[in-house]
VMD Tcl script that builds the backbone (N, CA, C; Angstrom):
set m [mol new atoms 231]
animate dup $m
set s [atomselect $m all]
$s set {name element resname resid chain x y z} {
  {N N UNK 1 A 182.580 144.042 258.113}
  {CA C UNK 1 A 181.282 143.860 258.733}
  {C C UNK 1 A 181.043 142.379 258.975}
  {N N UNK 2 A 180.781 142.029 260.214}
  {CA C UNK 2 A 180.399 140.659 260.508}
  {C C UNK 2 A 178.948 140.472 260.095}
  {N N UNK 3 A 178.655 139.371 259.389}
  {CA C UNK 3 A 177.291 139.180 258.893}
  {C C UNK 3 A 176.454 138.439 259.927}
  {N N UNK 4 A 176.251 139.101 261.083}
  {CA C UNK 4 A 175.462 138.546 262.177}
  {C C UNK 4 A 174.515 139.627 262.680}
  {N N UNK 5 A 173.253 139.259 262.884}
  {CA C UNK 5 A 172.269 140.187 263.429}
  {C C UNK 5 A 172.625 140.471 264.889}
  {N N UNK 6 A 172.636 141.758 265.252}
  {CA C UNK 6 A 173.014 142.136 266.612}
  {C C UNK 6 A 171.855 141.997 267.596}
  {N N UNK 7 A 170.666 141.642 267.122}
  {CA C UNK 7 A 169.506 141.444 267.995}
  {C C UNK 7 A 169.309 139.953 268.290}
  {N N UNK 8 A 169.176 139.143 267.241}
  {CA C UNK 8 A 168.852 137.727 267.453}
  {C C UNK 8 A 170.049 136.802 267.241}
  {N N UNK 9 A 171.144 137.308 266.676}
  {CA C UNK 9 A 172.328 136.474 266.485}
  {C C UNK 9 A 172.289 135.617 265.224}
  {N N UNK 10 A 171.331 135.872 264.342}
  {CA C UNK 10 A 171.250 135.113 263.090}
  {C C UNK 10 A 172.487 135.398 262.248}
  {N N UNK 11 A 173.106 134.332 261.750}
  {CA C UNK 11 A 174.335 134.489 260.985}
  {C C UNK 11 A 174.341 133.645 259.735}
  {N N UNK 12 A 175.503 133.492 259.096}
  {CA C UNK 12 A 175.600 132.714 257.865}
  {C C UNK 12 A 175.279 131.243 258.088}
  {N N UNK 13 A 174.633 130.632 257.077}
  {CA C UNK 13 A 174.333 129.205 257.097}
  {C C UNK 13 A 175.054 128.561 255.928}
  {N N UNK 14 A 175.426 127.304 256.084}
  {CA C UNK 14 A 176.037 126.581 254.977}
  {C C UNK 14 A 174.977 125.810 254.228}
  {N N UNK 15 A 175.167 125.718 252.923}
  {CA C UNK 15 A 174.230 124.994 252.094}
  {C C UNK 15 A 174.961 124.341 250.939}
  {N N UNK 16 A 174.198 123.675 250.070}
  {CA C UNK 16 A 174.756 122.980 248.920}
  {C C UNK 16 A 173.955 123.360 247.688}
  {N N UNK 17 A 174.665 123.661 246.601}
  {CA C UNK 17 A 174.030 123.925 245.318}
  {C C UNK 17 A 174.278 122.719 244.428}
  {N N UNK 18 A 173.198 122.124 243.929}
  {CA C UNK 18 A 173.301 120.923 243.100}
  {C C UNK 18 A 173.247 121.292 241.625}
  {N N UNK 19 A 174.112 120.682 240.839}
  {CA C UNK 19 A 174.074 120.818 239.388}
  {C C UNK 19 A 173.468 119.543 238.833}
  {N N UNK 20 A 172.443 119.693 237.970}
  {CA C UNK 20 A 171.732 118.520 237.455}
  {C C UNK 20 A 171.737 118.527 235.939}
  {N N UNK 21 A 171.561 117.334 235.363}
  {CA C UNK 21 A 171.388 117.229 233.918}
  {C C UNK 21 A 170.293 116.231 233.626}
  {N N UNK 22 A 169.715 116.338 232.447}
  {CA C UNK 22 A 168.636 115.440 232.049}
  {C C UNK 22 A 167.284 116.097 232.215}
  {N N UNK 23 A 166.321 115.602 231.442}
  {CA C UNK 23 A 164.963 116.130 231.514}
  {C C UNK 23 A 164.211 115.481 232.668}
  {N N UNK 24 A 163.345 116.252 233.310}
  {CA C UNK 24 A 162.562 115.742 234.429}
  {C C UNK 24 A 161.568 114.687 233.941}
  {N N UNK 25 A 161.213 113.766 234.821}
  {CA C UNK 25 A 160.266 112.702 234.453}
  {C C UNK 25 A 158.919 113.275 234.033}
  {N N UNK 26 A 158.480 114.348 234.695}
  {CA C UNK 26 A 157.179 114.929 234.364}
  {C C UNK 26 A 157.176 115.570 232.977}
  {N N UNK 27 A 158.369 115.786 232.410}
  {CA C UNK 27 A 158.468 116.321 231.057}
  {C C UNK 27 A 158.794 115.227 230.038}
  {N N UNK 28 A 158.681 113.979 230.452}
  {CA C UNK 28 A 158.904 112.873 229.521}
  {C C UNK 28 A 160.328 112.380 229.465}
  {N N UNK 29 A 161.168 112.821 230.369}
  {CA C UNK 29 A 162.569 112.404 230.373}
  {C C UNK 29 A 162.792 111.208 231.280}
  {N N UNK 30 A 164.056 110.830 231.404}
  {CA C UNK 30 A 164.435 109.688 232.233}
  {C C UNK 30 A 164.690 110.102 233.678}
  {N N UNK 31 A 164.557 111.377 233.979}
  {CA C UNK 31 A 164.804 111.870 235.329}
  {C C UNK 31 A 166.114 112.635 235.388}
  {N N UNK 32 A 166.210 113.525 236.353}
  {CA C UNK 32 A 167.420 114.337 236.485}
  {C C UNK 32 A 168.465 113.616 237.320}
  {N N UNK 33 A 169.717 113.745 236.902}
  {CA C UNK 33 A 170.838 113.165 237.633}
  {C C UNK 33 A 171.691 114.291 238.196}
  {N N UNK 34 A 172.204 114.102 239.413}
  {CA C UNK 34 A 173.093 115.078 240.025}
  {C C UNK 34 A 174.494 114.851 239.470}
  {N N UNK 35 A 175.075 115.911 238.882}
  {CA C UNK 35 A 176.417 115.783 238.308}
  {C C UNK 35 A 177.460 116.525 239.122}
  {N N UNK 36 A 177.027 117.313 240.109}
  {CA C UNK 36 A 177.995 118.034 240.924}
  {C C UNK 36 A 177.328 118.695 242.110}
  {N N UNK 37 A 178.124 118.900 243.154}
  {CA C UNK 37 A 177.648 119.595 244.346}
  {C C UNK 37 A 178.689 120.642 244.712}
  {N N UNK 38 A 178.222 121.875 244.953}
  {CA C UNK 38 A 179.114 122.954 245.363}
  {C C UNK 38 A 178.628 123.525 246.680}
  {N N UNK 39 A 179.561 123.736 247.610}
  {CA C UNK 39 A 179.204 124.353 248.876}
  {C C UNK 39 A 178.976 125.835 248.656}
  {N N UNK 40 A 178.018 126.390 249.403}
  {CA C UNK 40 A 177.744 127.813 249.325}
  {C C UNK 40 A 177.349 128.327 250.696}
  {N N UNK 41 A 177.352 129.639 250.847}
  {CA C UNK 41 A 177.016 130.277 252.118}
  {C C UNK 41 A 175.755 131.113 251.914}
  {N N UNK 42 A 174.771 130.919 252.780}
  {CA C UNK 42 A 173.518 131.674 252.749}
  {C C UNK 42 A 173.608 132.752 253.837}
  {N N UNK 43 A 173.616 134.024 253.420}
  {CA C UNK 43 A 173.781 135.130 254.357}
  {C C UNK 43 A 172.422 135.708 254.745}
  {N N UNK 44 A 172.278 136.163 255.993}
  {CA C UNK 44 A 171.023 136.799 256.401}
  {C C UNK 44 A 170.887 138.176 255.755}
  {N N UNK 45 A 169.647 138.631 255.614}
  {CA C UNK 45 A 169.365 139.942 255.029}
  {C C UNK 45 A 169.513 140.991 256.126}
  {N N UNK 46 A 170.705 141.585 256.225}
  {CA C UNK 46 A 170.992 142.557 257.274}
  {C C UNK 46 A 170.862 143.976 256.746}
  {N N UNK 47 A 170.315 144.841 257.580}
  {CA C UNK 47 A 170.172 146.255 257.262}
  {C C UNK 47 A 170.842 147.051 258.374}
  {N N UNK 48 A 171.490 148.152 257.996}
  {CA C UNK 48 A 172.108 149.024 258.996}
  {C C UNK 48 A 171.061 150.042 259.416}
  {N N UNK 49 A 170.661 149.993 260.697}
  {CA C UNK 49 A 169.531 150.787 261.169}
  {C C UNK 49 A 169.955 151.616 262.370}
  {N N UNK 50 A 169.394 152.819 262.461}
  {CA C UNK 50 A 169.602 153.642 263.654}
  {C C UNK 50 A 168.600 153.213 264.708}
  {N N UNK 51 A 169.103 152.861 265.899}
  {CA C UNK 51 A 168.282 152.289 266.963}
  {C C UNK 51 A 168.619 152.996 268.263}
  {N N UNK 52 A 167.631 153.138 269.131}
  {CA C UNK 52 A 167.872 153.682 270.467}
  {C C UNK 52 A 168.220 152.527 271.394}
  {N N UNK 53 A 169.449 152.554 271.936}
  {CA C UNK 53 A 169.908 151.519 272.873}
  {C C UNK 53 A 170.361 152.212 274.149}
  {N N UNK 54 A 169.665 151.951 275.238}
  {CA C UNK 54 A 170.027 152.565 276.520}
  {C C UNK 54 A 169.923 154.082 276.507}
  {N N UNK 55 A 168.993 154.621 275.736}
  {CA C UNK 55 A 168.796 156.059 275.689}
  {C C UNK 55 A 169.670 156.790 274.684}
  {N N UNK 56 A 170.628 156.091 274.067}
  {CA C UNK 56 A 171.502 156.735 273.096}
  {C C UNK 56 A 171.297 156.113 271.716}
  {N N UNK 57 A 171.313 156.927 270.662}
  {CA C UNK 57 A 171.150 156.377 269.315}
  {C C UNK 57 A 172.429 155.683 268.844}
  {N N UNK 58 A 172.263 154.519 268.241}
  {CA C UNK 58 A 173.392 153.752 267.692}
  {C C UNK 58 A 172.992 153.169 266.351}
  {N N UNK 59 A 174.001 152.823 265.547}
  {CA C UNK 59 A 173.747 152.126 264.289}
  {C C UNK 59 A 174.070 150.654 264.494}
  {N N UNK 60 A 173.090 149.801 264.208}
  {CA C UNK 60 A 173.253 148.362 264.383}
  {C C UNK 60 A 172.926 147.656 263.076}
  {N N UNK 61 A 173.513 146.470 262.906}
  {CA C UNK 61 A 173.131 145.602 261.802}
  {C C UNK 61 A 172.041 144.663 262.303}
  {N N UNK 62 A 170.845 144.794 261.718}
  {CA C UNK 62 A 169.671 144.053 262.177}
  {C C UNK 62 A 169.083 143.305 260.993}
  {N N UNK 63 A 168.694 142.036 261.210}
  {CA C UNK 63 A 168.081 141.272 260.120}
  {C C UNK 63 A 166.649 141.761 259.899}
  {N N UNK 64 A 166.151 141.564 258.695}
  {CA C UNK 64 A 164.827 142.073 258.344}
  {C C UNK 64 A 163.718 141.373 259.105}
  {N N UNK 65 A 163.947 140.122 259.539}
  {CA C UNK 65 A 162.908 139.447 260.322}
  {C C UNK 65 A 162.734 140.101 261.691}
  {N N UNK 66 A 163.818 140.612 262.278}
  {CA C UNK 66 A 163.712 141.347 263.547}
  {C C UNK 66 A 163.038 142.697 263.334}
  {N N UNK 67 A 163.352 143.359 262.221}
  {CA C UNK 67 A 162.709 144.634 261.916}
  {C C UNK 67 A 161.213 144.451 261.736}
  {N N UNK 68 A 160.837 143.418 260.993}
  {CA C UNK 68 A 159.433 143.156 260.698}
  {C C UNK 68 A 158.666 142.773 261.960}
  {N N UNK 69 A 159.332 142.039 262.870}
  {CA C UNK 69 A 158.686 141.605 264.102}
  {C C UNK 69 A 158.581 142.734 265.123}
  {N N UNK 70 A 159.266 143.854 264.868}
  {CA C UNK 70 A 159.196 144.987 265.784}
  {C C UNK 70 A 159.997 144.775 267.059}
  {N N UNK 71 A 161.113 144.046 266.967}
  {CA C UNK 71 A 161.924 143.763 268.145}
  {C C UNK 71 A 162.774 144.940 268.585}
  {N N UNK 72 A 162.856 145.974 267.715}
  {CA C UNK 72 A 163.669 147.149 268.043}
  {C C UNK 72 A 162.829 148.408 267.848}
  {N N UNK 73 A 163.249 149.485 268.520}
  {CA C UNK 73 A 162.618 150.783 268.344}
  {C C UNK 73 A 163.462 151.575 267.362}
  {N N UNK 74 A 162.964 151.721 266.136}
  {CA C UNK 74 A 163.691 152.407 265.079}
  {C C UNK 74 A 163.679 153.903 265.347}
  {N N UNK 75 A 164.797 154.553 265.117}
  {CA C UNK 75 A 164.926 155.988 265.373}
  {C C UNK 75 A 164.487 156.754 264.136}
  {N N UNK 76 A 163.605 157.734 264.317}
  {CA C UNK 76 A 163.144 158.558 263.197}
  {C C UNK 76 A 164.208 159.583 262.849}
  {N N UNK 77 A 164.329 159.910 261.580}
  {CA C UNK 77 A 165.336 160.881 261.137}
  {C C UNK 77 A 164.883 162.250 261.385}
}
mol reanalyze $m
mol bondsrecalc $m
mol representation Tube
mol addrep $m
């Protein structure tokens, strides 16, 4: 399964996860220091939905933001 919305084209994003040590200044510490950075992938929230496309029912992978916005006509069971 490709992790891309078939309506808006939303796909995976790259991000960074930071590892920190030390107490925060607001808690009386000297501040947090970054001790490592790891690359990570942020995937869209895709749902497999039955949709009417061109008069025929199909199953598509659609992100929840498209579902919530009502960009597709969901097929009733």
